[in-house]
C-alpha positions, 0 to 999 in steps of 0.5 A: 231446395228449388224456390223457382217453380218449373213448368215444362210445356210440350207443344209446337214452335210456330215461329210467327203467329203468336201461338203454342210455345211462342205464347206459353214461354213469355206468359209463364215467365212473366208469371214468375215461373220457369218454362222449359219446352219439348217442341213437337214440331217447328212450323214457319207460321201457324196453320191458318197461313197458307204454304207453311213449313213444318218440321216434325220432331217426334224423334226428339221427344224420347231422347230429351225425356231420357237426358232430363231423367238421367240428369235428375231434373223434375217439374212442378207441372207438365202442360201439353198443347198442340201435338203434331201427329198421332205418333206423338201420343205414346211418347207424351204418355210416357213422359207424363209417367216418367215426370209426374211428381207428388204434388205436381200437376199434368194439364192437357189442352187437347188442341185439335178442333174448333167451330165444330170440326177438326183442324185439317192436320188431323184425321178422324181417328185423332180424338181417340188418341187424344183421349189417351192423353187426357186420361192421364191428366189432372186437369183438361182444358178443351173447347166445345168442339174438342169436348164433343169429339173426345166424348162422342156427344153432339156438338151444339152452338146453343147451350144450356147448363144441363148440356154443359154439365153433361159434357163436363161429366163425360170428360171427367169420365175419361180420367182427369179429376178436374175439367174446365170447358171453354167457350161456354155461353148462356147469355148473348153478351157473356163468354166464359168457362165452366169447370168440374171437380169429379171428386167433390162433385162441385161445379164452378164458372166464370164469365167475362164480356163477349168481344166482337172479334175472334183471334188465333191463339187465344186458347193458348193465352188462356191455357198458359195463364191458367197453368202458370196461376195453378203453379204459383199456387192459385185455386182452380177457379182463381186461375181460370178467372185470371186466364179469362181476364187476361185473355180479354184484356189482351183482346181489348188492347189488340182492338185498339191497335190500328195495325192489329194483325189477324194472325195473333193477339197483342198479349205482350202489351197486357203483360204488365196487367198480368204481372200486376194481377200476380202481385 
């Protein structure tokens, strides 16, 4: 029997910039869960830097999966983030089929857009490809822009509960049982997440203070913490609340720092808070 839970995260390695696997690995490990990785690409920095280098690793996904399958390895959760290209979609879907296990969970953070538009690396056909990945998930964690692109519903900066519930139901219709929509706000000073279980028809939400700052990589911090919490046995609502609180704590500590960098959140300084909450 394996006592240590194991997650495999499929996303890129941004060598500098505090996002993707360089966020997922330390956070999930700090939560007492092993984090294996399938890197989809290696970037010198995240894509907000100009002139970054990128080595695509599409051709490595299938060989890694085949070796693990031959070795009899298994995972308690599979968690995807940034996928480097549409060409990777088939390989990732096949990975889900190969490694999904009874009692396990597939979590997809459909990283591709924010603030009403796709990231520059993706073409207009990419959301339809990402929808195929979401269809195989147990839980998806889109932001509002990603939700709009996945469902075809309009992107709105002003929200009400009816609009958010419409988005959640449309996202659940793609296939996943659970949908958690981030960046939800019904009050000017509050920001949070609203979620939906299509089997029970139940909704839930959790809100924190809205901070006067925006940093790259906070979505990766949130998703990694949520997946770690779920793998440790937390109910979905509790895992989402922990993820929101830890993200806020990380941002608050970053804002205290006189040399706070625009390229990433100082989540490392908040790891003792996360460990305390888990214990």
